N, C-alpha and C positions, 0 to 999 in steps of 0.2 A: 488507560484512558484518562484524560485530563478533565477535571471539572471546569466550570466557568471561572472560578478563582484561579485555578492552575493556568488556564489559557491567558487570563489577564496578567498574571505574574510573568509568564513567558513573553507576552507582548511588551511589557515594560522593559524587560531585559533586552529584547531585540531592539527596542527604541533607543536604549542607552548605547548599544553597540553601533547602531546606525549613526547616532550623533557623534560618537568617537571617530568612526570611519570618515564621516563628512566634515569633521572638525567644526561642528555647529552646536548650538544649544539644544538640549533634548526636547524642549517644548516646540521646536520648529520641525521636528521629524514627523512625517506623515504617518499617522497611526495605522492606516490601512496597509502600508508597506511593512511596518513592524509586525502587524498581526499576521500577514502572509508568511513572513519569515518564521514567526513563532509557530504557526500551524505546520510548516514544513518540518521543524525540529520535533514537534510533538508527534507527528506522523512517523518520522524516522524512529523515534524512541518506542512508539507503539509497535512498529513492525519488529524492531530488534527484540522486544520482550516476548514475542510469540514463538510458538513451537514450529518445527520444520514444515509441517503440513501446510500451515498458513503461508509460509514463504513460497512453497511450490505453487499454490493457487494464485497468490498475488503476482508472481512472475509470469504465469501463463496469461493472466489478464493484461498485465502491463505490456508484455510482448505483442499481444494481439491488438492493443489499442482499445478495442471494444469487442465483446464476444457474447454470443447468445449462450444461455445456460447449457443447452444440449451440446453445443460445440465445445464448450469448456470441459465438460465431462468426457467427451470423446478424446480431446487432446490430453487430458490427464491420464487416461488409460494408455494412450499411445506413448507417453514419456515416462510413466511411473517406474518401469524397470530400470531405466538409466538414472533417474534422479534419486532413487532410493538405494542404489548400489553403494555400499561402503558407509552407510549411515545407520544409526540404530533405529530410526523411525521406520515404520512399515507403511505401505500404501493403504489408503482408507477408502471405505465404501462410499457410494454416492450420497447416501443419507448423511454421513459424517461430513462430507464435503459441503453439503448445503448448510449444515450447522456452522462450519468454519467460515463460509461466505457471510453468514449473518454477523459473525463476530468481526470480520474485516470491515463490514459496513458500519457496525457500531463504533469501531475505533477510527472511523472516518478515513479509511485507507482506500475503500472502493465505493462506487455507487452501484448498489446491487439491483439487478433486474427484478421488477415486480412480478413478471411472468415469463414464460418460455419464449415469448415473441419479442421481448425487449433485450437490452444489452447490459452486461457488466462492464464497468470502466474503472480504472484507477483514478483517484482524485488528483494525484500529482505524479506524473510519469518520470519526474527527475529522481524520485525515490526508488532506489534499486536494492533488492535484497542482497545482503553480503553473504548469505548462507547457501543460496541455490544458484546453480548455473544450468540453464536448460540446454539440452542438446541442440545443435544447430538446426535451423529450419523446422521448428515445430509449427509455424504458421504456414499453411499451404499457399502456393501461388494462386492468385485469383485468375 
């Protein structure tokens, strides 16, 4: 997780890169664009730093687009055998999954549902886990 200072430093770095790419002075770069680029990098770094279980939950949410908590837990149970085969991590209980979802939200990777009637969503669907590949068609046809 990055502090405000860390986010500011990453934003300045992104602004300098944008200035180089655009061949323009850094002071003319839109800070909002630089900030969004920095947030993407920070989120990617946050996800890379997390254990396998976080990647499984993140990918289930990303694949769904948005998902209710109960549906997420159902999908987790449905895919757990396949996604944990061949890795040292073991499937985790629903309580532990809720803890992991809180951490994903704290690291600004997802927007966590406040209750069972709301939805979980990823904050940036372009960020894809490099560690987990879900089995095909874990999202049922509507």
